[in-house]
C-alpha positions, 0 to 999 in steps of 0.5 A: 500500500502507498501512504502519504504524510506531510512533515513540517519542521525540517529545516534543511535538505541534509536533515530531510535526507536523514529522515528519508533514510531513517524511515526507509529502514523501518520494518515493512517499508519498501520505499520512502521518498521525502520531498524537502520542497513540498514537505511530503513523504510517500512510502510503500509499506505493508501496513500503516506505520504512522506511529513508527514514522512519527517516532523516527522523525521526532528522534531526528527533528524533535520540533517536526510535525507528522500528519497523515494525508 
């Protein structure tokens, strides 16, 4: 399944890259792409991983906000 999220509060492209890589390593994630320009994350995953994604993002960017869209 494909899932989309808006992640705000990421301040630089390097941080965005780290978030994308971290999410891509989560169990069940087949593909993760984050666009720093649009602040959107698209993932292909076996199931809804909203909580795991929020934890991974907050670990790297505590002020970031994750919303499923």
